[in-house]
NUGU-984708 format. One line per field, with one value per atom (N, C-alpha, C): residue in three letters; z, x, y. Coordinates in nm, 3 decimals, decimal comma, always signed. Each point is the difference from the previous one (the first is absolute). Layout:
<sites>
r	(ALA/...) $
c3	(Z/...) $
c1	(X/...) $
c2	(Y/...) $
</sites>
This chain:
<sites>
r	(MET/MET/MET/VAL/VAL/VAL/ASN/ASN/ASN/LYS/LYS/LYS/GLN/GLN/GLN/GLY/GLY/GLY/ALA/ALA/ALA/ALA/ALA/ALA/GLU/GLU/GLU/HIS/HIS/HIS/LEU/LEU/LEU/ILE/ILE/ILE/LEU/LEU/LEU/SER/SER/SER/ALA/ALA/ALA/ALA/ALA/ALA/LYS/LYS/LYS/LYS/LYS/LYS/ILE/ILE/ILE/PHE/PHE/PHE/SER/SER/SER/ALA/ALA/ALA/LYS/LYS/LYS/GLY/GLY/GLY/LYS/LYS/LYS/ASP/ASP/ASP/GLY/GLY/GLY/THR/THR/THR/THR/THR/THR/MET/MET/MET/GLN/GLN/GLN/GLU/GLU/GLU/ILE/ILE/ILE/ALA/ALA/ALA/ASP/ASP/ASP/GLU/GLU/GLU/ALA/ALA/ALA/GLY/GLY/GLY/ILE/ILE/ILE/ASN/ASN/ASN/LYS/LYS/LYS/ALA/ALA/ALA/LEU/LEU/LEU/LEU/LEU/LEU/HIS/HIS/HIS/TYR/TYR/TYR/TYR/TYR/TYR/PHE/PHE/PHE/ARG/ARG/ARG/ASN/ASN/ASN/LYS/LYS/LYS/ASP/ASP/ASP/LEU/LEU/LEU/LEU/LEU/LEU/PHE/PHE/PHE/GLU/GLU/GLU/LYS/LYS/LYS/VAL/VAL/VAL/PHE/PHE/PHE/PHE/PHE/PHE/ALA/ALA/ALA/GLU/GLU/GLU/LEU/LEU/LEU/GLN/GLN/GLN/LYS/LYS/LYS/PHE/PHE/PHE/SER/SER/SER/PRO/PRO/PRO/ILE/ILE/ILE/LEU/LEU/LEU/LYS/LYS/LYS/THR/THR/THR/ALA/ALA/ALA/ILE/ILE/ILE/ALA/ALA/ALA/SER/SER/SER/ASP/ASP/ASP/ALA/ALA/ALA/PRO/PRO/PRO/LEU/LEU/LEU/PHE/PHE/PHE/GLU/GLU/GLU/LYS/LYS/LYS/ILE/ILE/ILE/GLU/GLU/GLU/LYS/LYS/LYS/LEU/LEU/LEU/CYS/CYS/CYS/GLU/GLU/GLU/THR/THR/THR/TYR/TYR/TYR/ILE/ILE/ILE/ARG/ARG/ARG/MET/MET/MET/ALA/ALA/ALA/ILE/ILE/ILE/ASN/ASN/ASN/ASN/ASN/ASN/PRO/PRO/PRO/PHE/PHE/PHE/LEU/LEU/LEU/PRO/PRO/PRO/VAL/VAL/VAL/PHE/PHE/PHE/VAL/VAL/VAL/ILE/ILE/ILE/SER/SER/SER/GLU/GLU/GLU/ILE/ILE/ILE/ASN/ASN/ASN/LYS/LYS/LYS/GLN/GLN/GLN/PRO/PRO/PRO/GLU/GLU/GLU/ILE/ILE/ILE/PHE/PHE/PHE/ILE/ILE/ILE/HIS/HIS/HIS/ARG/ARG/ARG/MET/MET/MET/PHE/PHE/PHE/GLN/GLN/GLN/ASN/ASN/ASN/ASN/ASN/ASN/LEU/LEU/LEU/PRO/PRO/PRO/ASP/ASP/ASP/PHE/PHE/PHE/GLN/GLN/GLN/LYS/LYS/LYS/PHE/PHE/PHE/SER/SER/SER/LYS/LYS/LYS/GLN/GLN/GLN/ILE/ILE/ILE/GLU/GLU/GLU/ARG/ARG/ARG/GLU/GLU/GLU/ILE/ILE/ILE/GLU/GLU/GLU/LEU/LEU/LEU/ASP/ASP/ASP/THR/THR/THR/ILE/ILE/ILE/LYS/LYS/LYS/PRO/PRO/PRO/ILE/ILE/ILE/LEU/LEU/LEU/PRO/PRO/PRO/PRO/PRO/PRO/HIS/HIS/HIS/LEU/LEU/LEU/ILE/ILE/ILE/MET/MET/MET/ASN/ASN/ASN/ILE/ILE/ILE/LEU/LEU/LEU/SER/SER/SER/MET/MET/MET/CYS/CYS/CYS/VAL/VAL/VAL/PHE/PHE/PHE/PRO/PRO/PRO/PHE/PHE/PHE/LEU/LEU/LEU/LEU/LEU/LEU/LYS/LYS/LYS/PRO/PRO/PRO/MET/MET/MET/PHE/PHE/PHE/VAL/VAL/VAL/HIS/HIS/HIS/GLY/GLY/GLY/MET/MET/MET/LYS/LYS/LYS/ILE/ILE/ILE/ASN/ASN/ASN/LYS/LYS/LYS/ASP/ASP/ASP/LEU/LEU/LEU/TYR/TYR/TYR/ASN/ASN/ASN/ASP/ASP/ASP/LEU/LEU/LEU/MET/MET/MET/LEU/LEU/LEU/GLN/GLN/GLN/ARG/ARG/ARG/ILE/ILE/ILE/GLN/GLN/GLN/GLU/GLU/GLU/VAL/VAL/VAL/PRO/PRO/PRO/ALA/ALA/ALA/PHE/PHE/PHE/ILE/ILE/ILE/ILE/ILE/ILE/ASN/ASN/ASN/SER/SER/SER/ILE/ILE/ILE/LYS/LYS/LYS/LYS/LYS/LYS) $
c3	(+7,580/-0,049/+0,108/+0,024/+0,100/-0,058/+0,076/-0,051/+0,012/-0,055/-0,005/+0,140/+0,092/+0,137/+0,067/-0,019/+0,060/-0,053/-0,131/-0,061/+0,056/+0,020/+0,053/+0,143/+0,081/+0,139/+0,006/-0,087/-0,004/-0,035/-0,096/-0,040/+0,115/+0,072/+0,114/+0,111/+0,032/+0,108/-0,032/-0,125/-0,041/+0,014/-0,044/+0,011/+0,146/+0,081/+0,142/+0,072/-0,029/+0,064/-0,033/-0,124/-0,042/+0,076/+0,011/+0,066/+0,151/+0,058/+0,145/+0,038/-0,083/+0,029/-0,002/-0,089/-0,013/+0,105/+0,035/+0,084/+0,132/+0,018/+0,119/-0,014/+0,091/-0,010/+0,019/+0,104/+0,031/-0,107/-0,068/-0,102/-0,138/-0,011/-0,130/-0,010/-0,117/-0,024/-0,099/+0,006/-0,094/-0,143/-0,015/-0,133/-0,060/+0,083/-0,048/-0,046/+0,074/-0,038/-0,130/-0,012/-0,124/-0,119/+0,018/-0,108/-0,039/+0,100/-0,028/-0,073/+0,035/-0,064/-0,136/-0,030/-0,127/-0,007/+0,117/+0,005/+0,070/-0,005/+0,072/+0,146/+0,082/+0,144/+0,033/-0,076/+0,025/-0,016/-0,103/-0,021/+0,113/+0,046/+0,112/+0,122/+0,029/+0,115/-0,020/-0,124/-0,026/+0,050/-0,020/+0,043/+0,147/+0,047/+0,138/+0,056/+0,101/+0,050/+0,058/+0,062/+0,061/+0,002/+0,038/-0,002/+0,101/+0,116/+0,102/-0,050/-0,067/-0,053/-0,109/-0,082/-0,107/+0,059/+0,098/+0,063/+0,065/+0,069/+0,065/-0,102/-0,113/-0,105/-0,053/-0,027/-0,049/+0,105/+0,125/+0,109/+0,015/+0,012/+0,024/-0,122/-0,119/-0,120/+0,004/+0,040/+0,008/+0,119/+0,112/+0,121/-0,018/-0,072/-0,021/-0,100/-0,078/-0,082/+0,088/+0,102/+0,087/+0,102/+0,055/+0,109/-0,036/-0,120/-0,031/-0,005/-0,047/-0,006/+0,141/+0,089/+0,140/+0,065/-0,019/+0,061/-0,051/-0,129/-0,058/+0,060/+0,015/+0,056/+0,144/+0,079/+0,141/+0,016/-0,087/+0,013/-0,067/-0,071/-0,075/+0,094/-0,056/+0,077/-0,021/-0,047/-0,023/+0,132/-0,002/+0,120/+0,058/+0,129/+0,070/-0,064/-0,024/-0,052/-0,140/-0,080/-0,133/+0,011/+0,097/+0,019/+0,042/+0,089/+0,042/-0,119/-0,085/-0,120/-0,091/-0,016/-0,087/+0,058/+0,130/+0,064/-0,013/+0,024/-0,011/-0,143/-0,096/-0,139/-0,036/+0,046/-0,031/+0,056/+0,126/+0,063/-0,065/-0,019/-0,049/-0,144/-0,084/-0,138/-0,007/+0,086/+0,006/+0,030/+0,099/+0,040/-0,105/-0,068/-0,107/-0,115/-0,036/-0,113/+0,036/+0,130/+0,046/+0,123/-0,017/+0,117/+0,087/-0,051/+0,080/+0,094/-0,022/+0,077/+0,148/+0,036/+0,144/+0,088/-0,045/+0,081/+0,013/-0,111/+0,004/+0,089/-0,002/+0,086/+0,146/+0,040/+0,139/+0,039/-0,090/+0,028/+0,014/-0,096/-0,005/+0,102/+0,024/+0,089/+0,144/+0,034/+0,135/+0,015/-0,111/+0,007/+0,023/-0,085/+0,008/-0,031/+0,097/-0,027/-0,054/+0,056/-0,045/-0,143/-0,032/-0,136/-0,099/+0,038/-0,088/-0,029/+0,103/-0,017/-0,084/+0,021/-0,082/-0,147/-0,029/-0,139/-0,063/+0,080/-0,053/-0,027/+0,094/-0,008/-0,028/-0,005/-0,032/+0,091/+0,132/+0,102/-0,018/-0,068/-0,018/+0,038/+0,130/+0,052/-0,029/-0,006/-0,013/+0,116/-0,027/+0,100/+0,089/+0,085/+0,089/+0,103/+0,033/+0,095/-0,057/-0,128/-0,064/+0,001/-0,029/-0,001/+0,140/+0,101/+0,139/+0,039/-0,039/+0,031/-0,071/-0,121/-0,071/+0,074/+0,050/+0,078/+0,126/+0,070/+0,122/-0,029/-0,112/-0,038/-0,026/-0,064/-0,027/+0,129/+0,097/+0,131/+0,068/-0,006/+0,060/-0,067/-0,131/-0,073/+0,022/+0,073/+0,033/-0,124/-0,102/-0,119/+0,009/+0,090/+0,021/+0,150/+0,036/+0,140/+0,051/+0,128/+0,055/-0,023/-0,053/-0,021/-0,005/+0,061/-0,008/-0,144/-0,059/-0,139/-0,030/+0,088/-0,032/-0,017/+0,080/-0,013/-0,137/-0,043/-0,129/-0,113/+0,008/-0,105/-0,002/+0,118/+0,006/-0,048/+0,029/-0,051/-0,151/-0,061/-0,146/-0,058/+0,053/-0,054/+0,021/+0,119/+0,029/-0,081/-0,016/-0,077/-0,149/-0,047/-0,141/-0,025/+0,091/-0,025/+0,052/+0,113/+0,066/-0,090/-0,083/-0,084/-0,098/-0,037/-0,091/+0,075/+0,126/+0,079/+0,029/+0,018/+0,035/-0,115/-0,121/-0,116/+0,006/+0,035/+0,003/+0,096/+0,113/+0,095/-0,060/-0,071/-0,059/-0,118/-0,082/-0,119/+0,039/+0,092/+0,035/+0,121/+0,105/+0,121/-0,018/-0,076/-0,021/-0,132/-0,068/-0,127/-0,102/-0,013/-0,099/-0,116/-0,121/-0,113/-0,036/-0,077/-0,026/-0,077/-0,090/-0,074/+0,093/+0,091/+0,096/+0,093/+0,043/+0,085/-0,070/-0,126/-0,075/-0,011/-0,022/-0,006/+0,135/+0,108/+0,133/+0,027/-0,044/+0,021/-0,077/-0,120/-0,076/+0,069/+0,054/+0,071/+0,123/+0,060/+0,121/-0,026/-0,125/-0,032/+0,042/-0,008/+0,047/+0,143/+0,029/+0,129/+0,118/-0,011/+0,115/+0,038/-0,095/+0,041/+0,049/-0,061/+0,045/+0,145/+0,033/+0,138/+0,097/-0,035/+0,089/+0,017/-0,109/+0,007/+0,083/-0,023/+0,076/+0,149/+0,033/+0,142/+0,074/-0,074/+0,067/-0,022/-0,105/-0,027/+0,097/+0,024/+0,089/-0,081) $
c1	(+8,930/-0,069/-0,096/+0,001/-0,088/-0,141/-0,100/-0,137/-0,052/-0,120/-0,055/-0,021/-0,050/-0,022/+0,132/+0,102/+0,130/+0,062/-0,018/+0,054/-0,070/-0,132/-0,075/+0,042/+0,017/+0,043/+0,139/+0,090/+0,135/-0,006/-0,084/-0,016/-0,051/-0,098/-0,058/+0,102/+0,073/+0,098/+0,113/+0,043/+0,105/-0,048/-0,124/-0,057/-0,018/-0,049/-0,023/+0,131/+0,104/+0,128/+0,049/-0,014/+0,045/-0,074/-0,133/-0,078/+0,020/+0,000/+0,024/+0,136/+0,101/+0,135/+0,004/-0,078/+0,000/-0,087/-0,113/-0,099/-0,030/+0,050/-0,037/-0,141/-0,036/-0,132/-0,113/+0,011/-0,110/-0,019/+0,108/-0,011/-0,037/-0,020/-0,029/-0,146/-0,058/-0,137/+0,001/-0,103/-0,014/-0,013/-0,062/-0,014/+0,136/+0,090/+0,135/+0,073/-0,017/+0,065/-0,059/-0,133/-0,066/+0,049/+0,010/+0,048/+0,143/+0,085/+0,140/+0,010/-0,088/+0,001/-0,069/-0,073/-0,071/-0,123/-0,064/-0,122/-0,109/-0,122/-0,106/-0,006/-0,062/-0,002/-0,075/-0,103/-0,077/+0,087/+0,086/+0,090/+0,102/+0,047/+0,094/-0,064/-0,126/-0,069/-0,032/-0,008/-0,021/+0,118/+0,120/+0,121/+0,032/-0,025/+0,031/-0,117/-0,066/-0,124/+0,019/+0,116/+0,021/+0,150/+0,028/+0,138/+0,089/-0,055/+0,080/+0,052/-0,087/+0,042/+0,106/-0,017/+0,097/+0,134/-0,005/+0,123/+0,075/-0,076/+0,063/+0,065/-0,066/+0,055/+0,131/+0,000/+0,121/+0,109/-0,037/+0,096/+0,071/-0,077/+0,063/+0,078/-0,044/+0,075/+0,140/+0,008/+0,129/+0,081/-0,066/+0,070/+0,060/-0,069/+0,051/+0,115/+0,017/+0,121/+0,118/-0,030/+0,104/+0,050/-0,090/+0,037/+0,110/+0,004/+0,112/+0,134/-0,001/+0,123/+0,050/-0,093/+0,035/+0,056/-0,068/+0,044/+0,139/+0,023/+0,130/+0,110/-0,029/+0,101/+0,034/-0,100/+0,022/+0,073/-0,033/+0,058/+0,135/+0,045/+0,125/+0,120/+0,109/+0,124/+0,093/-0,054/+0,080/+0,053/+0,113/+0,050/-0,105/+0,008/-0,104/-0,025/+0,107/-0,019/-0,063/+0,042/-0,059/-0,148/-0,031/-0,140/-0,085/+0,052/-0,072/-0,027/+0,099/-0,018/-0,109/+0,001/-0,099/-0,140/-0,013/-0,131/-0,057/+0,083/-0,046/-0,043/+0,080/-0,037/-0,130/-0,016/-0,122/-0,123/+0,003/-0,115/-0,030/+0,102/-0,024/-0,048/+0,059/-0,048/-0,143/-0,033/-0,137/-0,096/+0,035/-0,088/-0,006/+0,111/+0,000/-0,091/+0,011/-0,078/-0,146/-0,027/-0,137/-0,030/-0,017/-0,012/-0,121/-0,099/-0,118/+0,024/+0,107/+0,019/+0,032/+0,095/+0,033/-0,119/-0,084/-0,115/-0,098/-0,021/-0,093/+0,051/+0,130/+0,058/-0,027/+0,026/-0,021/-0,146/-0,090/-0,143/-0,043/+0,037/-0,051/+0,067/+0,128/+0,070/-0,048/-0,055/-0,053/-0,143/-0,067/-0,136/+0,002/+0,069/+0,006/+0,144/+0,090/+0,143/+0,032/-0,059/+0,034/-0,046/-0,122/-0,052/+0,082/+0,033/+0,078/+0,137/+0,070/+0,134/-0,005/-0,105/-0,016/-0,016/-0,083/-0,024/+0,126/+0,076/+0,120/+0,111/+0,021/+0,116/-0,034/-0,131/-0,041/+0,068/-0,001/+0,057/+0,150/+0,067/+0,145/+0,062/+0,011/+0,044/+0,148/+0,039/+0,143/+0,079/+0,123/+0,082/+0,069/-0,079/+0,057/+0,093/-0,021/+0,090/+0,142/+0,009/+0,131/+0,066/-0,079/+0,053/+0,047/-0,078/+0,038/+0,130/+0,016/+0,123/+0,120/-0,022/+0,109/+0,042/-0,097/+0,031/+0,078/-0,046/+0,068/+0,143/+0,019/+0,134/+0,094/-0,051/+0,083/+0,036/-0,091/+0,030/+0,112/-0,009/+0,103/+0,136/-0,002/+0,125/+0,052/-0,077/+0,038/+0,008/-0,082/-0,004/-0,110/-0,098/-0,104/-0,021/-0,060/-0,028/-0,111/-0,003/-0,107/-0,137/-0,092/-0,138/-0,088/-0,116/-0,093/-0,050/+0,006/-0,043/-0,139/-0,101/-0,131/+0,005/+0,086/+0,012/+0,057/+0,103/+0,061/-0,099/-0,072/-0,098/-0,111/-0,048/-0,105/+0,051/+0,127/+0,058/+0,000/+0,037/+0,003/-0,140/-0,097/-0,135/-0,061/+0,015/-0,065/+0,060/+0,132/+0,063/-0,036/-0,025/-0,038/-0,144/-0,089/-0,144/-0,058/+0,048/-0,062/-0,022/+0,096/-0,024/-0,116/-0,031/-0,112/-0,133/+0,002/-0,123/-0,041/+0,097/-0,030/+0,032/-0,016/+0,026/-0,073/-0,131/-0,068/+0,066/+0,051/+0,064/+0,126/+0,079/+0,122/-0,030/-0,097/-0,032/-0,063/-0,098/-0,073/+0,062/+0,029/+0,052/+0,138/+0,087/+0,135/+0,013/-0,114/-0,004/+0,099/-0,005/+0,081/-0,090/+0,032/-0,086/+0,020/-0,093/+0,000/+0,123/+0,051/+0,121/+0,120/+0,013/+0,111/-0,018/-0,123/-0,026/+0,043/-0,035/+0,039/+0,151/+0,067/+0,147/+0,059/-0,058/+0,049/-0,017/-0,113/-0,022/+0,102/+0,034/+0,102/+0,136/+0,029/+0,127/+0,009/-0,116/+0,000/+0,045/+0,000/+0,051/+0,145/+0,077/+0,138/+0,011/-0,082/+0,012/-0,034/-0,107/-0,045/+0,101/+0,043/+0,098/+0,131/+0,042/+0,125/-0,015/-0,113/-0,025/-0,001/-0,069/-0,010/+0,136/+0,071/+0,130/+0,098/+0,001/+0,090/-0,033/-0,127/-0,040/+0,043/+0,028/+0,032/+0,144/+0,066/+0,133/+0,102/+0,103/+0,108/+0,115) $
c2	(+8,606/+0,120/+0,052/+0,129/+0,059/+0,011/-0,048/+0,009/+0,143/+0,020/+0,136/+0,057/-0,084/+0,046/+0,034/-0,085/+0,027/+0,128/+0,024/+0,122/+0,123/-0,010/+0,113/+0,030/-0,105/+0,021/+0,062/-0,046/+0,057/+0,148/+0,035/+0,140/+0,084/-0,053/+0,073/+0,016/-0,106/+0,006/+0,097/+0,004/+0,094/+0,143/+0,025/+0,134/+0,039/-0,095/+0,029/+0,031/-0,078/+0,027/+0,141/+0,041/+0,132/+0,110/-0,013/+0,104/-0,005/-0,119/-0,012/+0,057/-0,024/+0,050/+0,152/+0,058/+0,146/+0,069/-0,063/+0,068/-0,069/-0,123/-0,075/-0,056/-0,088/-0,063/+0,100/+0,082/+0,091/+0,107/+0,037/+0,104/-0,051/-0,131/-0,062/-0,038/+0,017/-0,045/-0,116/-0,080/-0,111/+0,053/+0,117/+0,058/+0,034/+0,051/+0,033/-0,126/-0,108/-0,126/-0,053/+0,007/-0,044/+0,082/+0,131/+0,088/-0,035/-0,024/-0,034/-0,134/-0,093/-0,132/+0,000/+0,109/+0,008/-0,088/-0,019/-0,079/+0,080/-0,051/+0,071/-0,047/+0,082/-0,026/-0,129/-0,031/-0,122/-0,124/+0,001/-0,114/-0,010/+0,115/+0,000/-0,065/+0,035/-0,056/-0,148/-0,044/-0,142/-0,082/+0,053/-0,071/+0,025/+0,122/+0,036/+0,080/-0,055/+0,059/+0,139/+0,022/+0,131/+0,034/+0,121/+0,050/-0,072/-0,035/-0,068/-0,134/-0,076/-0,130/+0,016/+0,100/+0,026/+0,043/+0,088/+0,046/-0,116/-0,087/-0,115/-0,093/-0,020/-0,085/+0,059/+0,130/+0,067/-0,008/+0,026/+0,002/-0,133/-0,108/-0,129/-0,050/+0,038/-0,038/+0,062/+0,127/+0,068/-0,050/-0,022/-0,043/-0,139/-0,085/-0,136/-0,003/+0,106/+0,014/+0,040/+0,080/+0,053/-0,102/-0,082/-0,089/-0,100/-0,060/-0,090/+0,072/+0,125/+0,079/+0,027/+0,034/+0,025/-0,126/-0,112/-0,125/-0,042/+0,020/-0,034/+0,087/+0,129/+0,092/-0,036/-0,033/-0,033/-0,134/-0,096/-0,134/-0,015/+0,103/-0,012/-0,015/-0,046/-0,015/+0,120/+0,109/+0,121/+0,055/+0,070/+0,066/+0,095/+0,025/+0,077/+0,136/+0,077/+0,135/-0,004/-0,097/-0,015/-0,037/-0,083/-0,040/+0,120/+0,082/+0,120/+0,091/+0,017/+0,083/-0,057/-0,133/-0,063/+0,011/-0,022/+0,010/+0,141/+0,099/+0,139/+0,032/-0,041/+0,025/-0,071/-0,124/-0,077/+0,070/+0,038/+0,066/+0,134/+0,081/+0,136/-0,002/-0,083/-0,008/-0,052/-0,096/-0,049/+0,114/+0,082/+0,109/+0,111/+0,026/+0,100/-0,045/-0,128/-0,052/-0,026/-0,017/-0,029/+0,085/+0,131/+0,088/-0,027/-0,073/-0,031/-0,119/-0,077/-0,123/+0,022/+0,088/+0,011/+0,034/+0,095/+0,040/-0,116/-0,072/-0,112/-0,113/-0,025/-0,103/+0,032/+0,123/+0,040/-0,016/+0,037/-0,010/-0,145/-0,083/-0,137/-0,093/+0,019/-0,093/+0,014/+0,116/+0,019/-0,051/-0,025/-0,053/-0,150/-0,072/-0,147/-0,044/+0,015/-0,023/-0,138/-0,104/-0,135/-0,025/+0,045/-0,018/+0,081/+0,123/+0,087/-0,061/-0,044/-0,057/-0,126/-0,081/-0,120/+0,035/+0,099/+0,038/+0,060/+0,072/+0,064/-0,101/-0,093/-0,090/-0,146/-0,033/-0,136/-0,103/+0,029/-0,091/-0,023/+0,090/-0,011/+0,134/+0,022/+0,130/+0,026/+0,128/+0,031/-0,061/-0,039/-0,067/+0,103/+0,065/+0,101/-0,063/-0,127/-0,066/-0,011/-0,033/-0,006/+0,138/+0,102/+0,136/+0,039/-0,037/+0,031/-0,067/-0,126/-0,073/+0,063/+0,051/+0,066/+0,127/+0,074/+0,121/-0,036/-0,102/-0,044/-0,046/-0,066/-0,047/+0,118/+0,104/+0,118/+0,073/-0,004/+0,060/-0,078/-0,132/-0,087/+0,021/+0,027/+0,024/+0,142/+0,081/+0,138/+0,089/-0,032/+0,085/+0,106/-0,024/+0,101/+0,018/+0,112/+0,029/-0,092/-0,029/-0,084/+0,065/-0,079/+0,045/-0,123/+0,008/-0,112/-0,012/-0,119/-0,016/+0,057/-0,019/+0,060/+0,151/+0,066/+0,146/+0,038/-0,071/+0,031/-0,025/-0,111/-0,032/+0,104/+0,040/+0,103/+0,135/+0,031/+0,125/+0,002/-0,111/-0,009/+0,021/-0,075/+0,008/+0,137/+0,055/+0,129/+0,113/+0,003/+0,107/-0,009/-0,120/-0,016/+0,040/-0,036/+0,014/+0,131/+0,050/+0,114/+0,122/+0,041/+0,118/-0,017/-0,123/-0,024/+0,006/-0,042/+0,005/+0,143/+0,088/+0,139/+0,096/-0,047/+0,084/+0,135/+0,005/+0,131/+0,099/-0,050/+0,090/+0,062/-0,082/+0,052/+0,093/-0,038/+0,079/+0,133/-0,004/+0,122/+0,071/-0,076/+0,063/+0,059/-0,070/+0,050/+0,077/+0,016/+0,074/-0,057/-0,133/-0,070/-0,037/+0,044/-0,035/-0,147/-0,053/-0,144/-0,046/+0,083/-0,038/-0,012/+0,097/-0,006/-0,119/-0,025/-0,116/-0,128/-0,016/-0,121/-0,012/+0,114/-0,001/-0,043/+0,050/-0,036/-0,150/-0,055/-0,144/-0,083/+0,042/-0,071/+0,011/+0,117/+0,018/-0,090/-0,032/-0,081/-0,143/-0,042/-0,134/-0,012/+0,111/+0,002/+0,056/+0,102/+0,068/-0,089/-0,077/-0,079/-0,109/-0,086/-0,102/+0,060/+0,111/+0,065/+0,046/+0,058/+0,047/-0,117/-0,108/-0,115/-0,068/-0,020/-0,065/+0,083/+0,131/+0,086/+0,000/-0,026/+0,000/-0,126/-0,107/-0,127/-0,047/+0,048/-0,054/+0,059/-0,079/+0,047/+0,057) $
</sites>
């Protein structure tokens, strides 16, 4: 049974995630989170002293849900093209469901990379070596064009994450409304792996 304190924290974290997802950290106030949670601001500050601590708590809670899925996808024995499709879907759905995560990852990983990676993966990093060997094996079998595994892995990650990092540029600079932007991100679940696979297959 969840105790009263645990229930209150869960309520606050759910409310915070909703507001952070809609407005980002800088556009969110503690009062908005308190209102969404149906509590007063003093009680919110009792559990979380400031917005940065609350945002970090929400962030790592969501990121730690994502990291096992990522590790499983990378370590799987699925064929290469199937694995690329799964990785792209995993990353893009994560970013769609948690639009504040990509920007925060970029910010935090450059401040204290070792601490950040430890908190994200708990000393159990994704098996990129296994993935690299799989890529090299497919090159040897002449099923894909020669490419250095780090380049292919970076291509996958950057194509999945980049549109979320520069969302304001696409929404405002390209005059794409938010509904169309969301539709485009959903389409990228198929578009990105198809583009990558077509670029490497023979």
